C-alpha positions as CSV (number, residue, x, y, z in Angstrom):
1,X,-12.3,-59.2,86.3
2,X,-13.8,-59.6,82.5
3,X,-12.7,-62.9,80.8
4,X,-12.5,-61.4,77.2
5,X,-11.1,-57.9,76.3
6,X,-11.8,-56.6,72.6
7,X,-9.3,-53.6,70.9
8,X,-9.9,-52.3,67.7
9,X,-7.2,-50.7,66.5
10,X,-7.7,-47.4,65.1
11,X,-4.6,-46.5,62.8
12,X,-6.2,-47.5,59.4
13,X,-9.6,-47.5,59.2
14,X,-12.6,-47.9,55.8
15,X,-14.4,-44.8,53.8
16,X,-17.1,-45.8,56.9
17,X,-14.9,-44.6,59.9
18,X,-15.4,-49.5,60.7
19,X,-11.6,-50.3,62.0
20,X,-9.7,-52.4,59.7
21,X,-8.8,-54.8,62.8
22,X,-9.8,-56.4,66.5
23,X,-7.4,-58.2,68.8
24,X,-9.6,-60.6,70.8
25,X,-7.6,-61.1,74.1
26,X,-8.7,-63.2,77.2
27,X,-7.2,-64.0,79.8
28,X,-6.3,-67.7,80.7
29,X,-4.8,-67.1,77.8
30,X,-1.0,-67.1,76.7
31,X,-2.9,-65.6,72.7
32,X,-4.4,-62.9,71.1
33,X,-7.1,-63.4,68.8
34,X,-7.2,-60.4,65.3
35,X,-9.6,-60.4,64.2
36,X,-10.3,-58.6,60.0
37,X,-12.1,-58.2,56.7
38,X,-10.1,-61.2,56.0
39,X,-10.4,-63.2,59.4
40,X,-13.9,-62.0,60.9
41,X,-13.7,-64.6,63.2
42,X,-10.5,-64.6,64.7
43,X,-6.7,-66.3,63.3
44,X,-4.4,-66.5,66.8
45,X,-1.1,-65.0,67.2
46,X,0.4,-67.3,70.2
47,X,2.7,-66.0,72.8
48,X,5.2,-67.6,75.5
49,X,3.6,-66.3,78.0
50,X,1.0,-63.8,79.1
51,X,3.0,-61.4,80.4
52,X,4.7,-61.0,76.7
53,X,1.0,-60.8,75.5
54,X,0.2,-57.6,77.5
55,X,3.4,-56.6,76.7
56,X,2.3,-56.5,73.1
57,X,-1.1,-54.8,74.2
58,X,1.2,-52.2,76.7
59,X,3.1,-52.3,73.7
60,X,-0.5,-50.5,70.8
61,X,-1.6,-49.4,73.5
62,X,-2.0,-44.9,71.5
63,X,-3.6,-46.7,69.6
64,X,-6.4,-49.4,69.9
65,X,-9.0,-48.7,71.4
66,X,-11.9,-50.5,73.6
67,X,-15.0,-52.1,72.3
68,X,-18.0,-54.4,74.6
69,X,-19.3,-57.9,72.2
70,X,-21.5,-56.1,71.3
71,X,-19.6,-53.3,69.3
72,X,-17.7,-56.2,68.2
73,X,-20.7,-57.8,66.0
74,X,-21.5,-54.6,64.4
75,X,-18.7,-54.4,63.3
76,X,-18.2,-58.5,62.3
77,X,-21.9,-57.8,61.0
78,X,-20.4,-55.0,58.2
79,X,-17.9,-56.7,57.6
80,X,-18.9,-59.8,56.1
81,X,-21.0,-57.7,53.8
82,X,-18.5,-55.8,52.4
83,X,-16.3,-58.7,52.3
84,X,-15.4,-58.5,48.3
85,X,-17.8,-61.9,46.6
86,X,-13.9,-63.6,45.4
87,X,-15.9,-66.0,42.5
88,X,-17.0,-62.8,40.7
89,X,-13.7,-61.9,41.7
90,X,-12.1,-64.6,39.4
91,X,-14.2,-64.3,36.5
């Protein structure tokens, strides 16, 4: 069994068909890292047991697709390039 799985959320995409959210699930940990445009490297969501973590994923199974790490890197690069420049927004 693979140690880390990645799933993209297909419910919301941008105009270039990139997902707005990715879930990183590590087999041995009781958390899921949620990656999005504001948290490109992830923010944790903790669960009290692996069963609850797996139920969270199972409840979303109709809305997520598994991806490989290369696709994750491509999406993160896209997010970084298209991230709004907060310094320009403050001017």
